[in-house]
A tleap script that builds the chain and sets N, CA, C and O, in Angstrom:
source leaprc.protein.ff14SB
mol = sequence {
  NMET GLN GLU HIE PHE ASN SER VAL GLU ARG
  THR CYS ILE VAL PHE LEU GLN SER GLU LEU
  ASP ILE ALA PHE GLY PHE LEU ARG LEU ALA
  GLU VAL GLU THR GLY SER GLY ASN THR SER
  HIE ALA ASP GLU LEU ILE ALA LYS ALA SER
  ASN PRO TYR LYS ALA THR VAL SER ARG GLU
  PHE GLU GLU GLU ARG GLN VAL LEU ARG GLU
  ARG LEU HIE LEU LEU GLN ASP ALA ILE ARG
  THR VAL ALA ARG ARG CARG
}
set mol.1.N position { 31.819 6.877 10.775 }
set mol.1.CA position { 30.596 7.427 9.967 }
set mol.1.C position { 31.121 7.722 8.745 }
set mol.1.O position { 30.957 6.821 7.922 }
set mol.2.N position { 31.842 8.930 8.261 }
set mol.2.CA position { 32.493 9.555 7.580 }
set mol.2.C position { 32.819 8.546 6.233 }
set mol.2.O position { 32.444 8.768 5.081 }
set mol.3.N position { 33.533 7.507 6.653 }
set mol.3.CA position { 34.057 6.521 5.918 }
set mol.3.C position { 32.466 5.598 4.691 }
set mol.3.O position { 32.493 4.997 3.618 }
set mol.4.N position { 31.724 5.854 5.337 }
set mol.4.CA position { 30.448 4.978 4.837 }
set mol.4.C position { 29.667 6.115 4.055 }
set mol.4.O position { 28.844 5.863 3.175 }
set mol.5.N position { 29.993 7.322 4.444 }
set mol.5.CA position { 29.457 8.514 3.144 }
set mol.5.C position { 30.359 8.568 2.349 }
set mol.5.O position { 29.828 8.888 1.286 }
set mol.6.N position { 31.205 8.474 2.232 }
set mol.6.CA position { 32.395 8.291 1.325 }
set mol.6.C position { 32.141 7.178 -0.001 }
set mol.6.O position { 32.215 7.207 -1.230 }
set mol.7.N position { 31.738 6.033 1.255 }
set mol.7.CA position { 31.608 4.806 0.424 }
set mol.7.C position { 30.261 4.873 -0.638 }
set mol.7.O position { 30.098 4.374 -1.752 }
set mol.8.N position { 29.529 5.570 0.068 }
set mol.8.CA position { 27.906 5.791 -0.639 }
set mol.8.C position { 28.149 6.916 -1.703 }
set mol.8.O position { 27.312 7.079 -2.592 }
set mol.9.N position { 29.182 7.633 -1.641 }
set mol.9.CA position { 29.432 8.718 -2.583 }
set mol.9.C position { 30.106 8.010 -3.687 }
set mol.9.O position { 29.705 8.332 -4.806 }
set mol.10.N position { 31.103 7.057 -3.627 }
set mol.10.CA position { 31.905 6.699 -4.438 }
set mol.10.C position { 30.965 5.896 -5.312 }
set mol.10.O position { 31.010 6.018 -6.537 }
set mol.11.N position { 30.071 5.037 -4.683 }
set mol.11.CA position { 28.772 4.126 -5.282 }
set mol.11.C position { 28.336 4.893 -6.280 }
set mol.11.O position { 28.517 4.582 -7.457 }
set mol.12.N position { 27.821 5.792 -5.966 }
set mol.12.CA position { 27.040 6.743 -6.578 }
set mol.12.C position { 27.740 7.154 -8.085 }
set mol.12.O position { 27.270 6.976 -9.209 }
set mol.13.N position { 28.660 7.590 -7.800 }
set mol.13.CA position { 29.509 8.262 -8.712 }
set mol.13.C position { 29.629 7.110 -9.777 }
set mol.13.O position { 29.126 7.188 -10.898 }
set mol.14.N position { 30.282 6.127 -9.353 }
set mol.14.CA position { 30.086 4.869 -10.036 }
set mol.14.C position { 29.271 4.589 -10.570 }
set mol.14.O position { 29.562 4.014 -11.619 }
set mol.15.N position { 27.869 4.752 -10.307 }
set mol.15.CA position { 26.613 4.107 -11.184 }
set mol.15.C position { 26.378 5.388 -12.190 }
set mol.15.O position { 26.009 5.290 -13.360 }
set mol.16.N position { 26.605 6.347 -11.641 }
set mol.16.CA position { 26.460 7.435 -12.706 }
set mol.16.C position { 27.355 7.294 -14.056 }
set mol.16.O position { 27.005 7.417 -15.230 }
set mol.17.N position { 28.775 6.958 -13.434 }
set mol.17.CA position { 29.670 6.600 -14.757 }
set mol.17.C position { 29.201 5.605 -15.642 }
set mol.17.O position { 29.451 5.821 -16.828 }
set mol.18.N position { 28.652 4.680 -15.401 }
set mol.18.CA position { 28.214 3.433 -16.006 }
set mol.18.C position { 26.637 3.958 -16.612 }
set mol.18.O position { 26.270 3.435 -17.664 }
set mol.19.N position { 25.996 4.675 -16.150 }
set mol.19.CA position { 25.005 5.187 -17.103 }
set mol.19.C position { 25.120 6.434 -18.032 }
set mol.19.O position { 24.316 6.795 -18.892 }
set mol.20.N position { 26.292 7.008 -17.668 }
set mol.20.CA position { 26.672 7.709 -18.949 }
set mol.20.C position { 27.445 6.635 -19.805 }
set mol.20.O position { 27.155 6.744 -20.997 }
set mol.21.N position { 28.283 5.701 -19.554 }
set mol.21.CA position { 28.899 4.768 -20.418 }
set mol.21.C position { 27.853 4.143 -21.501 }
set mol.21.O position { 28.049 3.956 -22.702 }
set mol.22.N position { 26.742 3.886 -20.769 }
set mol.22.CA position { 25.379 3.065 -21.408 }
set mol.22.C position { 24.846 4.494 -22.667 }
set mol.22.O position { 24.641 4.314 -23.867 }
set mol.23.N position { 24.754 5.579 -22.060 }
set mol.23.CA position { 24.472 6.219 -22.702 }
set mol.23.C position { 25.207 6.547 -24.272 }
set mol.23.O position { 24.723 6.572 -25.403 }
set mol.24.N position { 26.405 6.748 -23.825 }
set mol.24.CA position { 27.473 7.008 -25.324 }
set mol.24.C position { 27.236 5.578 -26.154 }
set mol.24.O position { 27.498 5.625 -27.356 }
set mol.25.N position { 26.764 4.325 -25.613 }
set mol.25.CA position { 26.542 2.994 -26.254 }
set mol.25.C position { 25.422 3.337 -27.275 }
set mol.25.O position { 25.507 3.264 -28.501 }
set mol.26.N position { 24.171 3.793 -26.398 }
set mol.26.CA position { 23.056 4.290 -27.334 }
set mol.26.C position { 23.355 4.736 -28.319 }
set mol.26.O position { 22.976 4.279 -29.397 }
set mol.27.N position { 24.235 5.904 -28.163 }
set mol.27.CA position { 24.569 6.976 -29.356 }
set mol.27.C position { 25.427 6.367 -30.442 }
set mol.27.O position { 25.372 6.563 -31.656 }
set mol.28.N position { 26.204 5.615 -29.769 }
set mol.28.CA position { 27.216 4.879 -30.917 }
set mol.28.C position { 26.155 3.834 -31.994 }
set mol.28.O position { 26.401 3.699 -33.192 }
set mol.29.N position { 25.053 3.210 -31.345 }
set mol.29.CA position { 24.280 2.288 -31.773 }
set mol.29.C position { 23.288 3.218 -32.791 }
set mol.29.O position { 23.083 2.712 -33.895 }
set mol.30.N position { 22.669 4.506 -32.525 }
set mol.30.CA position { 21.949 5.402 -33.047 }
set mol.30.C position { 23.017 6.055 -34.577 }
set mol.30.O position { 22.762 6.340 -35.747 }
set mol.31.N position { 23.766 6.053 -34.050 }
set mol.31.CA position { 24.712 6.280 -35.461 }
set mol.31.C position { 24.693 5.291 -36.386 }
set mol.31.O position { 24.290 5.537 -37.523 }
set mol.32.N position { 25.029 4.320 -36.110 }
set mol.32.CA position { 24.828 2.865 -37.142 }
set mol.32.C position { 23.662 2.843 -37.732 }
set mol.32.O position { 23.563 2.562 -38.927 }
set mol.33.N position { 22.285 3.233 -36.719 }
set mol.33.CA position { 21.148 2.826 -37.201 }
set mol.33.C position { 20.787 4.007 -38.149 }
set mol.33.O position { 19.921 3.828 -39.005 }
set mol.34.N position { 21.458 5.281 -38.022 }
set mol.34.CA position { 20.831 6.192 -39.091 }
set mol.34.C position { 21.623 6.146 -40.124 }
set mol.34.O position { 21.133 6.736 -41.087 }
set mol.35.N position { 22.998 5.530 -40.386 }
set mol.35.CA position { 23.710 5.286 -41.380 }
set mol.35.C position { 23.105 4.323 -42.526 }
set mol.35.O position { 23.234 4.372 -43.750 }
set mol.36.N position { 22.228 3.212 -41.490 }
set mol.36.CA position { 21.320 2.516 -42.550 }
set mol.36.C position { 20.393 2.390 -42.679 }
set mol.36.O position { 19.916 1.332 -43.089 }
set mol.37.N position { 19.497 3.765 -42.285 }
set mol.37.CA position { 18.405 4.538 -42.943 }
set mol.37.C position { 17.412 4.191 -41.856 }
set mol.37.O position { 16.247 4.480 -42.128 }
set mol.38.N position { 17.687 3.495 -40.396 }
set mol.38.CA position { 16.528 3.223 -39.509 }
set mol.38.C position { 16.443 4.423 -38.816 }
set mol.38.O position { 17.042 4.423 -37.741 }
set mol.39.N position { 15.862 5.457 -39.131 }
set mol.39.CA position { 15.835 6.505 -38.606 }
set mol.39.C position { 14.922 6.684 -37.268 }
set mol.39.O position { 15.166 7.507 -36.386 }
set mol.40.N position { 13.981 5.898 -37.268 }
set mol.40.CA position { 12.967 5.539 -36.137 }
set mol.40.C position { 13.345 5.076 -34.837 }
set mol.40.O position { 13.041 5.458 -33.707 }
set mol.41.N position { 14.108 4.129 -35.284 }
set mol.41.CA position { 15.229 3.211 -34.085 }
set mol.41.C position { 16.358 4.362 -33.446 }
set mol.41.O position { 16.905 4.539 -32.358 }
set mol.42.N position { 16.363 5.023 -34.780 }
set mol.42.CA position { 17.629 5.712 -33.735 }
set mol.42.C position { 17.383 6.858 -32.889 }
set mol.42.O position { 18.177 7.410 -32.127 }
set mol.43.N position { 15.954 7.191 -33.169 }
set mol.43.CA position { 15.250 7.916 -32.340 }
set mol.43.C position { 15.090 7.900 -30.886 }
set mol.43.O position { 15.273 8.705 -29.973 }
set mol.44.N position { 14.515 6.200 -31.048 }
set mol.44.CA position { 14.552 6.058 -29.807 }
set mol.44.C position { 15.792 5.452 -29.043 }
set mol.44.O position { 15.897 5.154 -27.853 }
set mol.45.N position { 16.500 5.380 -29.850 }
set mol.45.CA position { 18.387 4.877 -29.129 }
set mol.45.C position { 18.814 6.033 -28.273 }
set mol.45.O position { 19.369 5.965 -27.176 }
set mol.46.N position { 18.326 7.543 -29.218 }
set mol.46.CA position { 18.686 9.127 -28.937 }
set mol.46.C position { 18.226 9.167 -27.420 }
set mol.46.O position { 18.934 9.397 -26.439 }
set mol.47.N position { 17.060 8.928 -27.458 }
set mol.47.CA position { 15.767 9.314 -26.379 }
set mol.47.C position { 16.920 8.607 -25.068 }
set mol.47.O position { 17.625 9.210 -24.259 }
set mol.48.N position { 16.715 6.958 -25.314 }
set mol.48.CA position { 17.581 6.405 -24.269 }
set mol.48.C position { 18.624 7.071 -23.580 }
set mol.48.O position { 18.830 7.210 -22.375 }
set mol.49.N position { 19.431 7.573 -24.889 }
set mol.49.CA position { 20.604 8.317 -24.100 }
set mol.49.C position { 20.309 9.197 -23.470 }
set mol.49.O position { 20.904 9.288 -22.396 }
set mol.50.N position { 19.511 10.018 -23.725 }
set mol.50.CA position { 19.136 11.392 -23.034 }
set mol.50.C position { 18.511 11.215 -21.670 }
set mol.50.O position { 18.216 12.223 -21.028 }
set mol.51.N position { 18.304 10.108 -21.220 }
set mol.51.CA position { 17.674 9.833 -19.701 }
set mol.51.C position { 18.850 10.151 -18.589 }
set mol.51.O position { 18.653 11.040 -17.761 }
set mol.52.N position { 20.062 9.407 -18.595 }
set mol.52.CA position { 20.802 10.002 -17.914 }
set mol.52.C position { 21.372 11.268 -17.395 }
set mol.52.O position { 21.710 11.589 -16.256 }
set mol.53.N position { 21.392 11.965 -18.632 }
set mol.53.CA position { 21.681 13.882 -19.023 }
set mol.53.C position { 20.484 14.404 -18.363 }
set mol.53.O position { 20.735 15.204 -17.461 }
set mol.54.N position { 19.152 14.141 -18.595 }
set mol.54.CA position { 18.193 14.616 -18.261 }
set mol.54.C position { 17.659 14.533 -16.819 }
set mol.54.O position { 16.751 15.253 -16.404 }
set mol.55.N position { 18.511 13.281 -15.837 }
set mol.55.CA position { 17.913 12.945 -14.579 }
set mol.55.C position { 19.279 13.818 -13.962 }
set mol.55.O position { 19.066 14.407 -12.902 }
set mol.56.N position { 20.208 13.899 -14.359 }
set mol.56.CA position { 21.569 14.952 -13.474 }
set mol.56.C position { 21.205 16.057 -13.859 }
set mol.56.O position { 21.521 16.808 -12.936 }
set mol.57.N position { 20.593 16.823 -14.878 }
set mol.57.CA position { 20.691 18.154 -14.976 }
set mol.57.C position { 19.289 18.762 -14.405 }
set mol.57.O position { 19.140 19.876 -13.901 }
set mol.58.N position { 18.483 17.947 -14.569 }
set mol.58.CA position { 17.164 18.114 -14.043 }
set mol.58.C position { 16.789 19.139 -12.845 }
set mol.58.O position { 17.492 19.004 -11.843 }
set mol.59.N position { 15.661 20.272 -12.787 }
set mol.59.CA position { 15.865 21.002 -11.147 }
set mol.59.C position { 15.521 19.865 -10.450 }
set mol.59.O position { 16.405 19.673 -9.615 }
set mol.60.N position { 14.763 19.112 -10.391 }
set mol.60.CA position { 14.102 18.148 -9.588 }
set mol.60.C position { 15.149 17.298 -8.849 }
set mol.60.O position { 15.072 17.046 -7.647 }
set mol.61.N position { 16.179 16.856 -9.698 }
set mol.61.CA position { 17.182 16.209 -8.979 }
set mol.61.C position { 17.987 16.788 -7.928 }
set mol.61.O position { 18.408 16.268 -6.895 }
set mol.62.N position { 18.187 18.503 -8.589 }
set mol.62.CA position { 18.809 19.387 -7.719 }
set mol.62.C position { 18.367 19.718 -6.398 }
set mol.62.O position { 18.970 19.945 -5.349 }
set mol.63.N position { 16.863 19.679 -6.799 }
set mol.63.CA position { 16.309 19.928 -5.290 }
set mol.63.C position { 16.642 18.707 -4.243 }
set mol.63.O position { 17.235 18.818 -3.170 }
set mol.64.N position { 16.079 17.448 -4.865 }
set mol.64.CA position { 16.517 16.138 -4.385 }
set mol.64.C position { 17.837 16.574 -3.414 }
set mol.64.O position { 17.858 16.930 -2.235 }
set mol.65.N position { 18.982 16.391 -4.443 }
set mol.65.CA position { 20.310 16.842 -3.780 }
set mol.65.C position { 20.511 17.564 -2.854 }
set mol.65.O position { 21.394 17.334 -2.028 }
set mol.66.N position { 19.644 18.691 -2.804 }
set mol.66.CA position { 19.799 19.708 -1.696 }
set mol.66.C position { 18.821 19.155 -0.323 }
set mol.66.O position { 19.007 19.587 0.815 }
set mol.67.N position { 18.071 18.427 -0.569 }
set mol.67.CA position { 17.016 17.929 0.783 }
set mol.67.C position { 18.076 16.888 1.330 }
set mol.67.O position { 18.097 16.755 2.553 }
set mol.68.N position { 18.916 16.171 0.614 }
set mol.68.CA position { 19.725 14.960 1.337 }
set mol.68.C position { 20.958 15.931 1.933 }
set mol.68.O position { 21.390 15.676 3.057 }
set mol.69.N position { 21.443 16.899 1.267 }
set mol.69.CA position { 22.413 17.533 1.978 }
set mol.69.C position { 22.018 18.295 3.281 }
set mol.69.O position { 22.766 18.368 4.255 }
set mol.70.N position { 20.712 18.884 3.210 }
set mol.70.CA position { 20.288 19.412 4.446 }
set mol.70.C position { 19.887 18.570 5.253 }
set mol.70.O position { 19.730 18.883 6.434 }
set mol.71.N position { 19.612 17.218 4.765 }
set mol.71.CA position { 19.403 15.919 6.004 }
set mol.71.C position { 20.624 15.631 6.613 }
set mol.71.O position { 20.665 15.353 7.811 }
set mol.72.N position { 21.812 15.675 5.782 }
set mol.72.CA position { 23.100 15.123 6.202 }
set mol.72.C position { 23.272 16.165 7.323 }
set mol.72.O position { 23.547 15.850 8.481 }
set mol.73.N position { 23.139 17.093 7.011 }
set mol.73.CA position { 23.860 18.447 8.054 }
set mol.73.C position { 22.951 18.292 9.398 }
set mol.73.O position { 23.570 18.351 10.461 }
set mol.74.N position { 21.747 18.129 9.443 }
set mol.74.CA position { 20.925 17.655 10.470 }
set mol.74.C position { 21.604 16.298 11.465 }
set mol.74.O position { 21.674 16.233 12.692 }
set mol.75.N position { 22.072 15.241 10.373 }
set mol.75.CA position { 22.489 14.365 10.771 }
set mol.75.C position { 23.864 14.584 11.523 }
set mol.75.O position { 24.085 14.070 12.619 }
set mol.76.N position { 24.530 15.172 11.032 }
set mol.76.CA position { 25.956 15.580 11.740 }
set mol.76.C position { 25.559 16.380 13.070 }
set mol.76.O position { 25.860 16.102 14.231 }
set mol.77.N position { 24.823 17.417 12.593 }
set mol.77.CA position { 24.762 17.933 13.841 }
set mol.77.C position { 23.953 16.890 15.210 }
set mol.77.O position { 24.283 16.850 16.395 }
set mol.78.N position { 23.188 16.374 14.734 }
set mol.78.CA position { 22.673 15.171 15.956 }
set mol.78.C position { 23.985 14.446 16.554 }
set mol.78.O position { 24.367 14.405 17.724 }
set mol.79.N position { 24.684 13.759 15.130 }
set mol.79.CA position { 26.017 13.258 16.023 }
set mol.79.C position { 26.735 13.785 17.037 }
set mol.79.O position { 27.100 13.184 18.047 }
set mol.80.N position { 26.958 15.042 16.727 }
set mol.80.CA position { 27.809 15.735 17.351 }
set mol.80.C position { 27.473 16.024 18.913 }
set mol.80.O position { 28.184 16.051 19.918 }
set mol.81.N position { 25.983 16.243 18.673 }
set mol.81.CA position { 25.018 16.615 20.074 }
set mol.81.C position { 25.405 15.162 21.332 }
set mol.81.O position { 25.834 15.113 22.485 }
set mol.82.N position { 24.870 13.952 20.090 }
set mol.82.CA position { 24.902 13.168 21.327 }
set mol.82.C position { 26.449 12.274 21.911 }
set mol.82.O position { 26.697 11.661 22.949 }
set mol.83.N position { 27.343 12.611 20.532 }
set mol.83.CA position { 28.726 12.534 21.348 }
set mol.83.C position { 29.137 13.359 22.161 }
set mol.83.O position { 29.863 12.954 23.069 }
set mol.84.N position { 28.799 14.732 22.073 }
set mol.84.CA position { 28.936 15.652 23.382 }
set mol.84.C position { 28.763 14.923 24.806 }
set mol.84.O position { 29.480 14.803 25.800 }
set mol.85.N position { 27.340 14.445 24.400 }
set mol.85.CA position { 26.404 14.281 25.779 }
set mol.85.C position { 27.330 12.915 26.699 }
set mol.85.O position { 27.306 12.799 27.924 }
set mol.86.N position { 27.928 12.196 25.952 }
set mol.86.CA position { 28.697 10.919 26.408 }
set mol.86.C position { 29.285 11.090 27.778 }
set mol.86.O position { 29.927 10.175 28.293 }
savepdb mol mol.pdb
quit
C-alpha cells in the first residue's frame, strides 16, 4: 500500500514540475512579446504563467492537502485495525 502512495506522490511531483516548466515557457514568450511591443499578449502569457504558482501557494490548496493528509491517516489507522483482526 505504501508503494502505491509513493507512486502517486511521485506522479504529483512530476505533474507539478511539468506545470512549472510550462509556466517558465510562458514567461520566456512574454519576454519576447514585450520586446516586440506586444504588451497585451505578454500580459496574457504572464497571467498563464501565474496559474501554477497561485494553485500551489493558495490557501485553498493547503486546506485540500490537509484534508487529504487527515484522510490518509484515517485510512492508515483503518488498515492497521483490519490487519490486527486477521
